[in-house]
N, CA, C and O atoms as a GROMACS GRO file, in nm:
protein
  344
    1UNK      N    1   0.085  -0.115   0.000
    1UNK     CA    2   0.000   0.000   0.000
    1UNK      C    3   0.090   0.123   0.000
    1UNK      O    4   0.192   0.125   0.069
    2UNK      N    5   0.053   0.222  -0.076
    2UNK     CA    6   0.126   0.347  -0.082
    2UNK      C    7   0.047   0.452  -0.006
    2UNK      O    8  -0.072   0.470  -0.031
    3UNK      N    9   0.111   0.520   0.088
    3UNK     CA   10   0.049   0.630   0.162
    3UNK      C   11   0.121   0.757   0.120
    3UNK      O   12   0.240   0.773   0.148
    4UNK      N   13   0.050   0.847   0.054
    4UNK     CA   14   0.112   0.967  -0.002
    4UNK      C   15   0.040   1.092   0.048
    4UNK      O   16  -0.081   1.104   0.038
    5UNK      N   17   0.120   1.184   0.104
    5UNK     CA   18   0.065   1.312   0.146
    5UNK      C   19  -0.034   1.299   0.260
    5UNK      O   20  -0.032   1.203   0.336
    6UNK      N   21  -0.120   1.398   0.271
    6UNK     CA   22  -0.219   1.403   0.378
    6UNK      C   23  -0.205   1.532   0.456
    6UNK      O   24  -0.132   1.623   0.415
    7UNK      N   25  -0.273   1.540   0.569
    7UNK     CA   26  -0.273   1.662   0.649
    7UNK      C   27  -0.221   1.634   0.789
    7UNK      O   28  -0.243   1.526   0.845
    8UNK      N   29  -0.152   1.732   0.844
    8UNK     CA   30  -0.107   1.727   0.983
    8UNK      C   31  -0.146   1.858   1.048
    8UNK      O   32  -0.201   1.947   0.983
    9UNK      N   33  -0.118   1.872   1.175
    9UNK     CA   34  -0.148   1.997   1.245
    9UNK      C   35  -0.067   2.113   1.188
    9UNK      O   36  -0.106   2.229   1.204
   10UNK      N   37   0.044   2.083   1.121
   10UNK     CA   38   0.130   2.186   1.065
   10UNK      C   39   0.105   2.212   0.917
   10UNK      O   40   0.174   2.295   0.857
   11UNK      N   41   0.008   2.144   0.856
   11UNK     CA   42  -0.020   2.164   0.715
   11UNK      C   43  -0.010   2.036   0.636
   11UNK      O   44  -0.001   1.927   0.693
   12UNK      N   45  -0.012   2.048   0.502
   12UNK     CA   46  -0.007   1.930   0.416
   12UNK      C   47   0.129   1.861   0.422
   12UNK      O   48   0.229   1.922   0.460
   13UNK      N   49   0.130   1.733   0.384
   13UNK     CA   50   0.251   1.651   0.388
   13UNK      C   51   0.298   1.616   0.248
   13UNK      O   52   0.217   1.598   0.157
   14UNK      N   53   0.429   1.605   0.230
   14UNK     CA   54   0.488   1.558   0.104
   14UNK      C   55   0.540   1.416   0.121
   14UNK      O   56   0.589   1.356   0.025
   15UNK      N   57   0.531   1.362   0.241
   15UNK     CA   58   0.589   1.230   0.270
   15UNK      C   59   0.515   1.119   0.196
   15UNK      O   60   0.396   1.128   0.167
   16UNK      N   61   0.591   1.013   0.166
   16UNK     CA   62   0.537   0.895   0.100
   16UNK      C   63   0.594   0.773   0.171
   16UNK      O   64   0.714   0.765   0.194
   17UNK      N   65   0.507   0.679   0.205
   17UNK     CA   66   0.549   0.555   0.268
   17UNK      C   67   0.488   0.437   0.197
   17UNK      O   68   0.378   0.446   0.142
   18UNK      N   69   0.560   0.326   0.198
   18UNK     CA   70   0.510   0.202   0.143
   18UNK      C   71   0.491   0.105   0.258
   18UNK      O   72   0.584   0.081   0.335
   19UNK      N   73   0.371   0.049   0.272
   19UNK     CA   74   0.343  -0.051   0.374
   19UNK      C   75   0.335  -0.187   0.310
   19UNK      O   76   0.270  -0.204   0.207
   20UNK      N   77   0.402  -0.285   0.371
   20UNK     CA   78   0.396  -0.420   0.317
   20UNK      C   79   0.286  -0.500   0.386
   20UNK      O   80   0.215  -0.448   0.472
   21UNK      N   81   0.270  -0.626   0.348
   21UNK     CA   82   0.163  -0.710   0.400
   21UNK      C   83   0.170  -0.729   0.551
   21UNK      O   84   0.067  -0.755   0.614
   22UNK      N   85   0.290  -0.717   0.610
   22UNK     CA   86   0.304  -0.736   0.754
   22UNK      C   87   0.270  -0.610   0.832
   22UNK      O   88   0.261  -0.613   0.955
   23UNK      N   89   0.251  -0.498   0.762
   23UNK     CA   90   0.222  -0.372   0.828
   23UNK      C   91   0.345  -0.286   0.850
   23UNK      O   92   0.335  -0.174   0.899
   24UNK      N   93   0.464  -0.339   0.814
   24UNK     CA   94   0.586  -0.260   0.826
   24UNK      C   95   0.586  -0.152   0.718
   24UNK      O   96   0.539  -0.175   0.607
   25UNK      N   97   0.640  -0.036   0.751
   25UNK     CA   98   0.643   0.072   0.653
   25UNK      C   99   0.786   0.115   0.625
   25UNK      O  100   0.875   0.100   0.708
   26UNK      N  101   0.805   0.168   0.505
   26UNK     CA  102   0.935   0.220   0.464
   26UNK      C  103   0.912   0.354   0.396
   26UNK      O  104   0.832   0.364   0.303
   27UNK      N  105   0.982   0.455   0.443
   27UNK     CA  106   0.972   0.586   0.382
   27UNK      C  107   1.045   0.584   0.248
   27UNK      O  108   1.147   0.517   0.233
   28UNK      N  109   0.992   0.656   0.151
   28UNK     CA  110   1.055   0.670   0.020
   28UNK      C  111   1.077   0.819  -0.005
   28UNK      O  112   1.050   0.901   0.082
   29UNK      N  113   1.124   0.853  -0.121
   29UNK     CA  114   1.145   0.994  -0.155
   29UNK      C  115   1.012   1.070  -0.146
   29UNK      O  116   0.910   1.019  -0.191
   30UNK      N  117   1.013   1.189  -0.087
   30UNK     CA  118   0.888   1.266  -0.077
   30UNK      C  119   0.845   1.322  -0.212
   30UNK      O  120   0.926   1.333  -0.305
   31UNK      N  121   0.718   1.355  -0.222
   31UNK     CA  122   0.668   1.422  -0.342
   31UNK      C  123   0.726   1.563  -0.345
   31UNK      O  124   0.762   1.617  -0.241
   32UNK      N  125   0.736   1.623  -0.462
   32UNK     CA  126   0.791   1.758  -0.474
   32UNK      C  127   0.694   1.863  -0.421
   32UNK      O  128   0.736   1.974  -0.388
   33UNK      N  129   0.566   1.830  -0.413
   33UNK     CA  130   0.464   1.923  -0.363
   33UNK      C  131   0.388   1.857  -0.249
   33UNK      O  132   0.330   1.750  -0.267
   34UNK      N  133   0.387   1.921  -0.133
   34UNK     CA  134   0.306   1.871  -0.022
   34UNK      C  135   0.160   1.890  -0.059
   34UNK      O  136   0.122   1.995  -0.111
   35UNK      N  137   0.077   1.790  -0.032
   35UNK     CA  138  -0.064   1.800  -0.068
   35UNK      C  139  -0.152   1.722   0.028
   35UNK      O  140  -0.113   1.617   0.078
   36UNK      N  141  -0.270   1.775   0.052
   36UNK     CA  142  -0.372   1.709   0.134
   36UNK      C  143  -0.501   1.707   0.053
   36UNK      O  144  -0.521   1.790  -0.035
   37UNK      N  145  -0.587   1.613   0.083
   37UNK     CA  146  -0.717   1.598   0.015
   37UNK      C  147  -0.702   1.570  -0.133
   37UNK      O  148  -0.787   1.609  -0.213
   38UNK      N  149  -0.593   1.503  -0.171
   38UNK     CA  150  -0.568   1.466  -0.309
   38UNK      C  151  -0.640   1.336  -0.342
   38UNK      O  152  -0.696   1.270  -0.254
   39UNK      N  153  -0.637   1.299  -0.468
   39UNK     CA  154  -0.690   1.170  -0.511
   39UNK      C  155  -0.575   1.087  -0.564
   39UNK      O  156  -0.477   1.140  -0.616
   40UNK      N  157  -0.587   0.956  -0.551
   40UNK     CA  158  -0.485   0.862  -0.599
   40UNK      C  159  -0.551   0.758  -0.688
   40UNK      O  160  -0.664   0.715  -0.662
   41UNK      N  161  -0.481   0.718  -0.792
   41UNK     CA  162  -0.533   0.614  -0.881
   41UNK      C  163  -0.418   0.522  -0.923
   41UNK      O  164  -0.308   0.570  -0.950
   42UNK      N  165  -0.444   0.390  -0.928
   42UNK     CA  166  -0.339   0.297  -0.970
   42UNK      C  167  -0.310   0.313  -1.120
   42UNK      O  168  -0.399   0.340  -1.200
   43UNK      N  169  -0.183   0.295  -1.155
   43UNK     CA  170  -0.140   0.299  -1.294
   43UNK      C  171  -0.088   0.162  -1.335
   43UNK      O  172  -0.043   0.085  -1.249
   44UNK      N  173  -0.092   0.130  -1.463
   44UNK     CA  174  -0.034   0.004  -1.508
   44UNK      C  175   0.114  -0.003  -1.468
   44UNK      O  176   0.183   0.098  -1.470
   45UNK      N  177   0.160  -0.119  -1.433
   45UNK     CA  178   0.300  -0.134  -1.397
   45UNK      C  179   0.331  -0.109  -1.251
   45UNK      O  180   0.448  -0.108  -1.212
   46UNK      N  181   0.228  -0.087  -1.169
   46UNK     CA  182   0.251  -0.071  -1.026
   46UNK      C  183   0.268   0.071  -0.979
   46UNK      O  184   0.296   0.093  -0.861
   47UNK      N  185   0.251   0.169  -1.066
   47UNK     CA  186   0.263   0.309  -1.025
   47UNK      C  187   0.134   0.361  -0.967
   47UNK      O  188   0.031   0.293  -0.970
   48UNK      N  189   0.139   0.480  -0.914
   48UNK     CA  190   0.022   0.547  -0.858
   48UNK      C  191   0.024   0.692  -0.905
   48UNK      O  192   0.128   0.758  -0.901
   49UNK      N  193  -0.091   0.742  -0.949
   49UNK     CA  194  -0.106   0.882  -0.986
   49UNK      C  195  -0.166   0.955  -0.868
   49UNK      O  196  -0.274   0.918  -0.821
   50UNK      N  197  -0.099   1.057  -0.819
   50UNK     CA  198  -0.148   1.141  -0.710
   50UNK      C  199  -0.181   1.276  -0.772
   50UNK      O  200  -0.093   1.341  -0.828
   51UNK      N  201  -0.306   1.318  -0.763
   51UNK     CA  202  -0.349   1.438  -0.835
   51UNK      C  203  -0.426   1.534  -0.746
   51UNK      O  204  -0.498   1.495  -0.654
   52UNK      N  205  -0.407   1.663  -0.777
   52UNK     CA  206  -0.484   1.768  -0.712
   52UNK      C  207  -0.454   1.780  -0.564
   52UNK      O  208  -0.341   1.757  -0.520
   53UNK      N  209  -0.555   1.818  -0.489
   53UNK     CA  210  -0.542   1.839  -0.347
   53UNK      C  211  -0.527   1.987  -0.315
   53UNK      O  212  -0.544   2.073  -0.401
   54UNK      N  213  -0.495   2.014  -0.190
   54UNK     CA  214  -0.474   2.152  -0.147
   54UNK      C  215  -0.340   2.163  -0.076
   54UNK      O  216  -0.287   2.066  -0.022
   55UNK      N  217  -0.287   2.284  -0.078
   55UNK     CA  218  -0.165   2.313  -0.005
   55UNK      C  219  -0.193   2.409   0.109
   55UNK      O  220  -0.100   2.468   0.164
   56UNK      N  221  -0.320   2.424   0.145
   56UNK     CA  222  -0.370   2.513   0.249
   56UNK      C  223  -0.334   2.658   0.221
   56UNK      O  224  -0.420   2.732   0.172
   57UNK      N  225  -0.214   2.702   0.249
   57UNK     CA  226  -0.177   2.842   0.230
   57UNK      C  227  -0.184   2.888   0.086
   57UNK      O  228  -0.212   3.005   0.060
   58UNK      N  229  -0.158   2.798  -0.009
   58UNK     CA  230  -0.156   2.835  -0.150
   58UNK      C  231  -0.280   2.788  -0.226
   58UNK      O  232  -0.286   2.806  -0.348
   59UNK      N  233  -0.376   2.730  -0.159
   59UNK     CA  234  -0.500   2.690  -0.223
   59UNK      C  235  -0.492   2.558  -0.297
   59UNK      O  236  -0.416   2.469  -0.259
   60UNK      N  237  -0.571   2.546  -0.402
   60UNK     CA  238  -0.587   2.423  -0.477
   60UNK      C  239  -0.463   2.397  -0.563
   60UNK      O  240  -0.410   2.489  -0.625
   61UNK      N  241  -0.419   2.272  -0.567
   61UNK     CA  242  -0.303   2.233  -0.648
   61UNK      C  243  -0.352   2.184  -0.784
   61UNK      O  244  -0.442   2.100  -0.790
   62UNK      N  245  -0.295   2.235  -0.891
   62UNK     CA  246  -0.340   2.197  -1.026
   62UNK      C  247  -0.240   2.107  -1.096
   62UNK      O  248  -0.226   2.114  -1.218
   63UNK      N  249  -0.170   2.022  -1.020
   63UNK     CA  250  -0.072   1.933  -1.081
   63UNK      C  251  -0.095   1.790  -1.034
   63UNK      O  252  -0.174   1.765  -0.944
   64UNK      N  253  -0.024   1.699  -1.096
   64UNK     CA  254  -0.030   1.558  -1.057
   64UNK      C  255   0.111   1.504  -1.047
   64UNK      O  256   0.201   1.549  -1.119
   65UNK      N  257   0.130   1.409  -0.959
   65UNK     CA  258   0.261   1.344  -0.944
   65UNK      C  259   0.244   1.195  -0.967
   65UNK      O  260   0.147   1.136  -0.920
   66UNK      N  261   0.336   1.135  -1.037
   66UNK     CA  262   0.336   0.991  -1.056
   66UNK      C  263   0.433   0.930  -0.957
   66UNK      O  264   0.549   0.971  -0.949
   67UNK      N  265   0.387   0.832  -0.882
   67UNK     CA  266   0.473   0.764  -0.785
   67UNK      C  267   0.490   0.620  -0.830
   67UNK      O  268   0.392   0.548  -0.846
   68UNK      N  269   0.612   0.579  -0.850
   68UNK     CA  270   0.640   0.443  -0.893
   68UNK      C  271   0.714   0.369  -0.785
   68UNK      O  272   0.825   0.406  -0.747
   69UNK      N  273   0.653   0.264  -0.736
   69UNK     CA  274   0.708   0.187  -0.626
   69UNK      C  275   0.846   0.131  -0.658
   69UNK      O  276   0.932   0.127  -0.570
   70UNK      N  277   0.869   0.088  -0.780
   70UNK     CA  278   0.994   0.022  -0.815
   70UNK      C  279   1.112   0.116  -0.801
   70UNK      O  280   1.215   0.076  -0.746
   71UNK      N  281   1.101   0.239  -0.849
   71UNK     CA  282   1.215   0.329  -0.848
   71UNK      C  283   1.208   0.435  -0.739
   71UNK      O  284   1.305   0.507  -0.717
   72UNK      N  285   1.094   0.446  -0.670
   72UNK     CA  286   1.073   0.550  -0.570
   72UNK      C  287   1.092   0.689  -0.630
   72UNK      O  288   1.135   0.782  -0.561
   73UNK      N  289   1.062   0.705  -0.759
   73UNK     CA  290   1.078   0.834  -0.826
   73UNK      C  291   0.943   0.900  -0.844
   73UNK      O  292   0.842   0.832  -0.869
   74UNK      N  293   0.940   1.030  -0.830
   74UNK     CA  294   0.816   1.105  -0.844
   74UNK      C  295   0.840   1.215  -0.946
   74UNK      O  296   0.948   1.274  -0.950
   75UNK      N  297   0.740   1.241  -1.028
   75UNK     CA  298   0.756   1.348  -1.126
   75UNK      C  299   0.621   1.415  -1.150
   75UNK      O  300   0.517   1.350  -1.147
   76UNK      N  301   0.625   1.544  -1.175
   76UNK     CA  302   0.503   1.616  -1.211
   76UNK      C  303   0.472   1.577  -1.355
   76UNK      O  304   0.555   1.596  -1.445
   77UNK      N  305   0.353   1.522  -1.378
   77UNK     CA  306   0.323   1.469  -1.510
   77UNK      C  307   0.213   1.545  -1.582
   77UNK      O  308   0.207   1.540  -1.705
   78UNK      N  309   0.127   1.613  -1.512
   78UNK     CA  310   0.014   1.680  -1.575
   78UNK      C  311  -0.011   1.814  -1.508
   78UNK      O  312   0.022   1.831  -1.390
   79UNK      N  313  -0.069   1.907  -1.579
   79UNK     CA  314  -0.114   2.033  -1.519
   79UNK      C  315  -0.256   2.056  -1.568
   79UNK      O  316  -0.285   2.047  -1.687
   80UNK      N  317  -0.344   2.086  -1.473
   80UNK     CA  318  -0.481   2.119  -1.509
   80UNK      C  319  -0.481   2.259  -1.572
   80UNK      O  320  -0.396   2.341  -1.538
   81UNK      N  321  -0.574   2.286  -1.664
   81UNK     CA  322  -0.577   2.417  -1.727
   81UNK      C  323  -0.604   2.531  -1.628
   81UNK      O  324  -0.561   2.644  -1.650
   82UNK      N  325  -0.675   2.500  -1.520
   82UNK     CA  326  -0.701   2.603  -1.418
   82UNK      C  327  -0.725   2.532  -1.285
   82UNK      O  328  -0.761   2.415  -1.281
   83UNK      N  329  -0.706   2.607  -1.177
   83UNK     CA  330  -0.731   2.549  -1.046
   83UNK      C  331  -0.880   2.541  -1.022
   83UNK      O  332  -0.956   2.628  -1.067
   84UNK      N  333  -0.924   2.435  -0.951
   84UNK     CA  334  -1.067   2.420  -0.925
   84UNK      C  335  -1.085   2.333  -0.803
   84UNK      O  336  -1.000   2.251  -0.770
   85UNK      N  337  -1.196   2.352  -0.735
   85UNK     CA  338  -1.231   2.270  -0.620
   85UNK      C  339  -1.354   2.189  -0.654
   85UNK      O  340  -1.442   2.233  -0.728
   86UNK      N  341  -1.358   2.068  -0.598
   86UNK     CA  342  -1.473   1.982  -0.624
   86UNK      C  343  -1.584   2.013  -0.524
   86UNK      O  344  -1.690   1.951  -0.529
   0.00000   0.00000   0.00000
């Protein structure tokens, strides 16, 4: 399971952790943008798309990050034409 971002008392998180079947977790490289209230979707090949969310102080995030478990690499892959809230 991939746990990416989220909210803390200090604001949004950029942290990413991988949990295995035993419940043990391992931190991986953080996302380049801290985000909370984002959406995640599985990608072919074991990756995860993390999109949107908020950065609290800066409002709605209009980008997406791809997280790939194999390489622990993250990259901004898409930009929405404008910021929007659901």
